[in-house]
Steps between C-alpha positions, in 0.01 A plus 500: 500500500620539858252783550216294353554218746533734799846360576681649796835442665513181702766447762568131548801347668471122487516282192153341506301829505730648235442202270126509566483871420705451183274214388187709559641791299620271223163324471324837485725603213438171317123543536527856364692377198263208434204738505678746272589225251151347521356844412748548212681776693212738425478609865751609762524341844319796654218475245463129579525531878237768555208303350620178666496670840141606438374167362312398811245222520241517778347197657150596618450178698584133523434308179380813318815522292718800422382827342727766343520839672736685266475710186550325169766652268681401181789370710274286720353353181851417372594349837185285494576383148856414602386309810229313310203595716272797564419652838370841402138437413395181670467336836743213525391199700731340752546200269590716200742709709683183606510390132647837396766477770593144394513603131726796578742267679521270195576781251849471355717801420 
């Protein structure tokens, strides 16, 4: 998992940066585990991370919405199903993108 997240040695000396770094690493691990559980542990962290890194939405101009610029796969379909919205075959308006973001914040684990 350390390799998947591109972790590297960090040399910190004071308490605040050490705690901040620990919190960042811990939250990354929690997000990994939530995604794994949400996907019924059918995929490894590496298999989940690679498509997520490539799931880019382009914004051609103001108020034109967001269009997908990535390749659709079985895993992206499963991720969409888990998140409750699709981004792979449609242009998403600004309003709908804000709704999707709000809905994702309300989801309970």
